[in-house]
C-alpha positions, 0 to 999 in steps of 0.5 A: 429159166429163172425160178420164181421166188415163193414168198414165205410167212411165219405162222404165229401159232406153230412158228413155222415158215410156209408159203404165203399162199397156203396160209390165212392172213389176219389183218388188224387196222384201227382196232378191227381184226378181220380175216383177209382173204385177198392179202391186201387189206389195210393194216398190220397182218399176221399169218396162221396155218389153216389148222386147228392146232395152230389156231389153238396155239395162237389163242393160248399164247395170245399171239394174235393181239401181240403180233398185231400190236393191239388189244383185242377184246375176248369177244372179238377174238372168239368171233375171229376163231369161229370164223377161222373154223370155216377155213380150217384144212381137214386132215 
């Protein structure tokens, strides 16, 4: 029996590779940044662990804008991080 390959993605916060289904995808398309729960939104996507520390690291390193190859307004980033808090895993 063949084992199914699990797609891995690297978190832009901690830089660790983890299974895609355990992470949050953030899509950037035409200047808009959004949390993509389906994994099918248009545009370039980046992944983050659902972890406060990873959110903070990504924010500090400006990893989201750089990885999406777009300029993101500070207000837009702030809104994104507020929204991300809803998906944060409780330890």
